[in-house]
C-alpha positions as CSV (number, residue, x, y, z in Angstrom):
1,M,-5.4,-14.2,15.9
2,P,-2.4,-11.5,15.1
3,D,0.1,-12.5,13.4
4,T,2.3,-12.0,16.5
5,A,5.8,-12.3,14.2
6,I,5.5,-9.2,12.0
7,K,6.8,-6.2,13.7
8,L,4.9,-2.5,13.4
9,T,7.2,-0.2,12.4
10,I,6.2,2.9,15.1
11,L,7.5,6.7,14.7
12,I,8.8,8.4,17.2
13,V,8.0,12.2,17.5
14,D,9.9,14.3,20.3
15,D,12.5,17.6,19.8
16,E,14.4,16.2,23.0
17,P,17.0,13.3,21.8
18,A,16.8,12.2,25.6
19,N,13.2,11.0,25.7
20,I,13.1,9.7,21.8
21,R,16.4,7.5,23.5
22,I,13.6,6.5,26.5
23,L,11.3,5.4,24.3
24,V,13.9,3.3,21.5
25,E,14.6,2.1,24.8
26,L,11.8,0.6,26.3
27,L,10.1,-0.7,22.7
28,K,12.9,-1.3,20.5
29,G,12.5,-5.3,21.1
30,N,8.9,-5.8,20.1
31,Y,8.9,-3.0,16.7
32,Q,10.2,-1.4,14.3
33,L,11.4,2.0,15.5
34,R,11.8,5.5,13.3
35,T,12.4,8.2,15.0
36,A,11.9,12.5,13.6
37,T,12.6,15.2,15.8
38,N,10.1,18.1,14.4
39,G,6.9,18.0,12.8
40,E,8.1,18.5,9.4
41,K,9.9,15.4,9.2
42,A,7.0,13.4,10.8
43,L,4.9,14.5,8.3
44,A,7.1,13.6,5.8
45,I,7.6,10.1,7.1
46,A,3.9,9.6,7.6
47,R,3.5,10.3,3.9
48,S,6.3,8.8,2.5
49,D,6.1,5.3,0.7
50,D,7.3,3.6,3.9
51,P,4.7,5.1,6.1
52,P,4.8,3.8,9.9
53,D,1.9,1.9,12.0
54,L,2.0,4.0,14.6
55,I,3.0,7.1,15.7
56,L,4.2,8.6,19.4
57,L,3.8,12.4,19.1
58,D,4.9,15.0,21.2
59,I,2.7,17.8,21.8
60,L,5.5,21.0,22.5
61,M,7.7,21.0,19.5
62,P,9.3,24.1,17.7
63,G,8.0,24.7,14.3
64,I,4.5,22.6,14.0
65,D,3.4,21.3,17.0
66,G,1.9,18.3,17.8
67,Y,-1.5,19.1,17.5
68,E,-0.7,20.7,14.2
69,V,1.1,17.7,13.0
70,C,-2.0,15.6,13.9
71,R,-4.3,17.6,12.3
72,R,-2.8,17.8,9.2
73,L,-2.0,13.8,8.7
74,K,-5.6,12.8,9.9
75,A,-6.8,15.6,7.0
76,D,-4.6,13.8,4.6
77,A,-6.7,10.3,2.8
78,C,-2.6,8.6,2.8
79,S,-2.3,9.0,6.1
80,S,-5.0,9.8,8.1
81,R,-6.0,6.0,9.5
82,I,-2.4,6.3,11.2
83,P,-3.3,6.2,15.4
84,V,-1.5,8.6,16.9
85,I,-0.7,8.9,20.6
86,F,0.3,11.9,22.2
87,I,3.4,11.8,24.7
88,T,3.4,14.8,26.6
89,G,4.0,17.3,29.6
90,K,0.6,19.0,28.6
91,N,-1.4,17.4,31.5
92,G,-4.6,19.6,31.6
93,E,-8.1,18.5,31.0
94,Q,-8.1,20.5,28.4
95,D,-5.5,19.6,26.1
96,E,-6.1,16.0,26.5
97,I,-9.7,17.0,25.3
98,Y,-8.5,18.8,22.5
99,G,-5.7,16.1,21.9
100,F,-8.3,13.9,21.0
101,Q,-10.6,16.3,18.9
102,V,-7.8,16.6,16.2
103,G,-7.9,12.6,16.2
104,A,-5.2,11.1,18.9
105,V,-6.6,7.4,19.6
106,D,-5.0,8.0,23.5
107,Y,-3.1,10.9,25.1
108,V,0.2,9.7,27.8
109,T,1.3,12.9,29.8
110,K,5.2,13.0,30.8
111,P,6.6,11.6,33.2
112,F,5.4,8.2,32.2
113,S,5.9,4.9,33.6
114,P,7.5,2.1,31.2
115,I,4.5,-0.3,31.5
116,I,2.0,2.1,31.3
117,I,3.8,3.3,27.7
118,Q,4.0,-0.6,27.1
119,A,0.9,-1.8,27.5
120,R,-0.7,1.6,26.1
121,V,1.4,0.7,22.6
122,Q,0.7,-3.2,23.0
123,T,-2.8,-2.4,23.2
124,H,-3.2,-0.1,20.0
125,A,-0.8,-2.4,18.1
126,D,-2.9,-5.1,19.0
127,L,-6.1,-3.2,17.5
128,I,-4.0,-2.3,14.2
129,K,-3.5,-6.2,13.9
130,Y,-6.8,-7.2,14.4
131,R,-8.4,-4.0,12.2
132,D,-6.0,-5.9,9.2
133,I,-7.0,-8.2,9.5
134,L,-10.7,-7.2,9.0
135,E,-9.4,-5.3,6.2
136,R,-7.8,-8.3,4.5
137,Q,-11.1,-10.3,4.6
138,S,-12.9,-7.9,3.1
139,Y,-10.8,-6.3,0.7
140,S,-9.1,-9.4,-0.4
141,D,-10.0,-11.9,-3.2
142,G,-10.9,-15.0,-1.6
143,L,-8.7,-17.1,-4.3
144,T,-5.8,-15.7,-4.8
145,G,-5.6,-13.5,-1.4
146,I,-4.2,-10.4,-3.4
147,A,-6.6,-7.3,-3.0
148,N,-10.2,-7.7,-4.7
149,R,-11.2,-5.0,-7.5
150,R,-13.3,-3.4,-4.5
151,R,-10.3,-2.4,-2.9
152,Y,-8.1,-1.5,-6.5
153,E,-11.7,0.8,-7.1
154,E,-11.1,2.6,-4.0
155,N,-7.3,2.9,-4.1
156,L,-7.6,4.1,-7.2
157,G,-9.7,7.5,-6.0
158,V,-7.1,8.0,-3.1
159,T,-4.1,7.2,-4.9
160,W,-5.2,9.7,-7.7
161,N,-6.0,12.6,-5.1
162,F,-2.9,11.7,-3.5
163,A,-0.7,12.1,-6.6
164,C,-2.3,15.2,-7.7
165,R,-1.7,16.9,-4.6
166,E,1.7,15.7,-4.5
167,G,2.5,16.4,-8.5
168,F,3.2,12.9,-8.8
169,T,3.0,10.2,-12.4
170,L,0.9,7.7,-11.8
171,A,1.5,4.4,-13.8
172,F,-1.1,1.7,-14.5
173,I,-0.9,-2.6,-15.6
174,M,-3.5,-4.5,-16.9
175,I,-2.4,-8.0,-17.0
176,D,-4.2,-10.8,-18.7
177,I,-3.1,-14.5,-18.4
178,D,-2.6,-16.0,-21.8
179,E,-5.7,-18.3,-23.5
180,F,-6.4,-19.3,-19.7
181,K,-10.0,-20.9,-21.2
182,K,-7.9,-22.9,-22.7
183,Y,-6.1,-24.1,-19.8
184,N,-9.1,-24.7,-17.9
185,D,-10.4,-26.6,-21.0
186,M,-7.7,-28.9,-21.0
187,Y,-6.6,-29.2,-16.9
188,G,-9.8,-29.0,-15.3
189,H,-11.2,-25.3,-12.9
190,Q,-9.2,-26.9,-10.2
191,A,-6.2,-26.7,-11.9
192,G,-6.9,-23.2,-12.9
193,D,-7.6,-22.3,-9.1
194,D,-4.4,-23.3,-8.7
195,C,-2.6,-21.7,-11.4
196,L,-4.4,-18.4,-10.5
197,R,-3.5,-18.6,-7.1
198,Q,0.4,-19.2,-8.8
199,V,0.3,-16.4,-11.1
200,A,-0.8,-13.8,-8.1
201,Q,1.5,-15.1,-6.0
202,A,4.6,-14.7,-7.9
203,L,2.8,-11.0,-9.5
204,N,2.6,-9.9,-5.0
205,D,6.8,-10.9,-4.4
206,I,7.4,-8.5,-7.5
207,T,5.3,-5.6,-5.7
208,R,7.4,-4.5,-3.1
209,R,6.6,-0.9,-1.8
210,K,3.6,-0.3,0.5
211,I,2.2,2.0,-1.7
212,D,2.3,-0.2,-4.9
213,L,-1.4,-2.3,-5.1
214,L,-1.7,-5.3,-6.8
215,A,-5.3,-6.7,-7.7
216,R,-7.4,-9.1,-9.0
217,Y,-9.4,-7.3,-11.5
218,G,-11.9,-10.2,-12.3
219,G,-11.6,-13.9,-13.7
220,E,-8.0,-14.4,-15.0
221,E,-7.0,-10.6,-15.1
222,F,-5.3,-8.5,-12.9
223,C,-3.7,-5.1,-12.7
224,C,-1.1,-3.1,-10.7
225,L,-1.3,0.5,-9.7
226,L,2.0,2.8,-9.5
227,P,2.1,5.7,-7.6
228,N,5.1,8.2,-8.5
229,T,6.0,6.0,-11.4
230,D,6.5,6.7,-14.5
231,M,6.3,5.2,-18.3
232,D,9.7,3.8,-18.0
233,G,9.2,2.4,-14.4
234,A,5.7,1.0,-15.7
235,R,7.6,-1.2,-18.1
236,H,10.3,-1.9,-16.2
237,M,7.4,-3.4,-13.2
238,A,5.5,-5.3,-16.4
239,E,8.9,-7.2,-17.5
240,M,9.6,-8.5,-14.0
241,F,6.1,-9.6,-13.5
242,R,6.6,-11.0,-17.0
243,E,9.4,-12.9,-16.6
244,A,8.4,-14.3,-13.0
245,V,5.1,-16.0,-14.5
246,L,7.7,-17.8,-16.9
247,A,9.7,-18.8,-14.4
248,L,7.1,-20.5,-12.8
249,R,6.8,-23.0,-15.5
250,I,3.2,-24.1,-15.5
251,P,2.5,-26.3,-18.3
252,H,0.5,-25.0,-21.2
253,E,0.1,-27.7,-23.9
254,N,-3.2,-26.1,-25.5
255,S,-1.7,-23.0,-25.8
256,T,-0.8,-21.1,-29.2
257,V,1.3,-18.9,-27.3
258,G,4.4,-21.5,-25.6
259,P,4.9,-24.0,-23.9
260,V,3.7,-22.9,-20.0
261,V,1.6,-20.2,-18.9
262,S,2.1,-16.5,-19.8
263,I,0.7,-12.9,-19.4
264,S,0.2,-10.3,-21.9
265,Q,0.2,-6.9,-20.0
266,G,-0.8,-3.5,-21.4
267,F,0.6,-0.4,-19.2
268,S,0.3,4.0,-19.4
269,A,1.6,6.2,-17.4
270,I,-0.3,9.8,-16.4
271,Q,1.1,13.4,-14.6
272,A,-2.1,13.6,-11.7
273,S,-4.2,16.6,-12.2
274,G,-7.5,17.6,-10.9
275,L,-8.6,18.6,-14.4
276,L,-8.7,14.6,-15.6
277,N,-10.2,11.7,-14.3
278,P,-8.3,8.4,-13.1
279,C,-10.2,6.4,-15.8
280,L,-8.3,8.2,-18.6
281,L,-5.5,6.0,-17.0
282,V,-7.2,2.8,-16.9
283,K,-8.3,2.9,-20.0
284,A,-5.5,3.9,-22.0
285,A,-3.9,0.7,-20.2
286,D,-6.4,-1.7,-21.4
287,E,-6.0,-0.5,-24.5
288,A,-2.5,-1.2,-24.4
289,L,-3.6,-4.9,-23.0
290,F,-5.8,-5.7,-26.3
291,N,-3.0,-4.6,-28.5
292,A,-0.4,-7.1,-26.2
293,K,-3.1,-10.0,-27.2
294,L,-3.1,-8.7,-31.2
295,A,0.7,-8.5,-31.2
296,G,0.8,-12.2,-30.3
297,R,0.5,-12.2,-26.4
298,N,3.4,-13.2,-23.7
299,C,4.4,-9.0,-24.8
300,I,4.1,-5.8,-23.2
301,C,2.5,-2.4,-24.9
302,Q,2.4,0.9,-23.9
303,K,-0.5,3.5,-24.7
304,E,-0.4,7.6,-23.9
305,V,-3.1,8.7,-22.5
306,C,-5.3,10.5,-25.0
307,Y,-7.1,13.6,-23.0
């Protein structure tokens, strides 16, 4: 069952403050709420580092109307999966049909019944939670619970395209648990699994932005994709990763690096461009990780992307 303790975030978009106040009053007890009074601001919030889970959208607004906002949301890979419910005074059948054609999941006409609004929103909130559960099962690593290799590979392309369009720098960190084979040999594979889970959780606790992606790359390797992050930002994140794993104080008596489990990391960052391939970024980070191992492990190395 979905975790009902987690409050979804709803973005309410309407150019009439009175309408926003009514919806806020109806929904504030069960959801986190954000508001916008025009289409431009709504698009900016939806494409931000902290996008909403659901959007309640008016159609008749100055500037970009609701239909165009919805169309742009659905045309953008970064916002296309956010469900949109139109709440509008346009009550003609063709208006409603067009609303669904541009990508809305529901259409409610004004004046609306508070009970109907609450029920419709709850229905779509439940669908979102069930969808997220299914995706976690499909895109999560079974042992550690973080994103798996499949999700990382799919996310890399989407994130790269987004960074190209927005002119962002994209950073990538490769992470390897130092001398993990020796750990398994000494403590056994069950302890090794426990170690992987603890390290994954420690790393995941550091990645707080919704747009950051930590994934299990394979075996004892992890990776982290950081949109809108430069070399300095990536190094800062990697250092926090390193300190978080050391703070676990997991004994590793068979290690030549130190008495506790540690990690080696390589990272790189690049100004995204449609003329380049994101694999260049991954390759640079992987080579930097190799250098970190050569340098004695439990350290961080960087490498510029070679064009």
